[in-house]
N, C-alpha and C positions, 0 to 999 in steps of 0.2 A: 504494499500499499504506499503510495507517495502522497505526501501532504505538503501543501504550499504554506510556508510559514508567513508569508506576506498577507495571506487571506485568513489567518487564524488569530483569534483574540482570546483573552481570558475574562470570564465574567464570574465574580465571587458573589454568590447568592447568600445573603444573610439578612437578618432582622436588625442588626446593629447599625448605628449611625456610621456615616462615612469616616468620621474621625477615629472610630474604634476598629474599623475593618482593616485587616492586615494587607500587606503587599505580597503578592505571590510571584515567585521567581520560577517560571516554568519555561523551559527551552525546547526548541523544535529545530532540528537540523543546526544545532549550535547557535541558535539565534533566540534571544529572549523575546517571548511574546508580550505583546501590549496588553495591559489590563485596562479594560473599559467598564463603563457604568451601565451600558445598554448594548444589546446585540439584536440585529435584525435577522430573523431566521424564517425562511419561506413566507415573508411578508408580515410577520408579527414581531413587534419590538418587545423584547424581554429586558427588564431592568433588573438590578441587583436585589430587589426585594419582591419581585413578582407582583407588583402593584398595578402594572400595565397603565399607569397614568400617562407615561410618555407615548405609549401606543395610541391612546386616545388623542393626544395632542398632534401626533404625526398624521393620523388618518383624517381627523377633522380638518387640519390644515390643508391636506391634499384635496379634499372635497370642496373646501372653500375656494381653493384656487380654480377648480373646474367650474364652479357656480359663477365666479367672477368672470371667466371667459365667456360663459353663456350670456352674461348681462349685456353684452354688446349687441346681441341680436334677439333679445326677448322683450322688446319695448311694448308699451300698452296697445298701441294701434298698428304695429307692424312687426315683422320678424317672426320668430318661433311662436306657434300657438300653444295652448295649453295641453293639447294631445301630445305634440311632439316633446314638450318639456316633461310631461309625465312619463313618456317612454324612456327619455334620458335618465330621469330619476330612478325608475324601476330597473332599468338595464345597466346603469353605470353608478350612480351615487349610493343607492341602497346596498348593492353587493359590496362595495368598498367598506361602507360603514359596519356591515354585519360579517365580514369575512373573518373566519376563525373565532366566531363568538363562543363556541364551547370552551375555548382555551382561556379567554380573558373575561368571561361573563361576570365575575364578581366585581370587575372595575365599575360597572354601571350601577352597582348598589351604593356607590358614593354619589351623593346629590350633585356635587360639583362636575363630575364627569358626565352624568346624565344631562345636566343643563348645557354642557358644551355640545353634546350630540343633538340635543333638541334645538339649539341655536343654529346649527347647521341646517337641520331639517326645515325649520320655519322659514329660513331664507329661500329655500327652494319651493316650499309650499305657497309662499306669497307670490313667487314668480309664475307658478303654475296656475294659481287662481286669479292672477292679475289684481291682487287685493292691496290694501293699504298696509303700510309697515307697522301700524299700531295694532294690527290683528293679533289676538292671543294665540298661543301655540295650539290649544285644543281646537279652536275654531278654524285655524288654518288647515289642520288635518281633515276636517270635515269638508271645507270648501274645496280643497285639492283632491279629495277622495283617496287619501292615502292613509295607511295605518300609522300610528305612532311609532317612532323608531324603537322604543322599548319592546313593543309587541313583536316587531319584526326580528329583534334579537332573540326573543324567547321562542319564536317559531323556529329559527335556526337551531336552537338548542334542543327543542323537543324533537325535531326531525333527525338530528345527529343521534340523540339518545335512542329513539325508536328504531332507526335503521341498523344501529350497531348492537341492539339488544333484542331484536325481533319482537318489538312491541307494536301492537295496532294502535293507530291513532287517527283522528279526524283531521284531515288537511283543511286549513282555512280556505273558505270559499272566496274567490276573487270578487271584487265589487261589482264588476260587470255582469256577473251571473246572479246577483241578488235580485229578488222579486221587486218589481216596480210598484209604487203606491197605487197606481191605477189598476193593477192586476189583483190587488188585495180585496177580499170581500168586505163589503160595507156592513158594519154592525149597527143595526137600528134599535132604538129604544122601543120597548112594548108600549102600546097605547092603552092597554088594559090596566085597570086599577088593581094593583097587587097588594096583598096583605102579608104581614110577617116578613117585610123586606128589611134586609140589613144593608146599609149604605157603607161603602168602604172608600175612604179618601187617603191618598198617598201624595207625598211630596219629597223633594230632595233639594239639597243646596250644597254649595261649595264656598267656603269662606276661609281665606288665608291658607289655602292648601289642604284644609280639612273637609272631607266630604261626608255628608250624613243623609239619612232618609228617615221618614216617619210614616206611620200608618195609624188611622183612627177608624174604629168600627162604631157606627151609630145606628140605633134602632129606636124608632118612635121618639126622636130627638133626645134620646139618652145615650150617653157615651158608654159603650160596652167595654171597650178595651182600647188602649193606645200604647204604641211602642216606638222606640227610637233605635236606629242602627248606625254603626260606623262603617263606612264603605272605604274601598281602596281609593287612593288619590286620583286614579284615572276615571 
């Protein structure tokens, strides 16, 4: 086996701080190898603590550069339309953002990394939907008809886990295959006077990133039961 010392580096993986980590003297072909703080391996950036924070920075920076290049030809009234931009996002931007997700999935559990990913996606969503820059992240995903990036990452992980462990799973249905509102049956209220009716009222809200829902059961203007639930931030 022939190894190229000029293309070989040393990465010390440790939870200690950089000041406490030691210097490794490893030689290859009588040449001391360079010790680095990160290594790129098949498109994934590994740092010395496996936090993958630098991977997030590298990938989002690459996608931002691509989006800025598209900005020259995706103006409001001319240039690339929303269909073309969505194809570019689905075929280029999202695969870059989700590449190797089963390896670095824990990096997105950090809110800072997740916000960096969302910041890249919202820029592209606004271009697809031709919307204002003040649009919220959740609304931009709805108007652009794209799934939030965290869900795309979770799908990559589920697919990888299922295919490597022979697990059956339901593949997400693409937006274009969903039922249209005009095809859904219309529910009409009964005109007959019904007795022993229980009215159920539900509502939900999101305040400061906290999402909740509530339900109230009423019969004959008497509250039978009421409950509150904490939901996921999505």
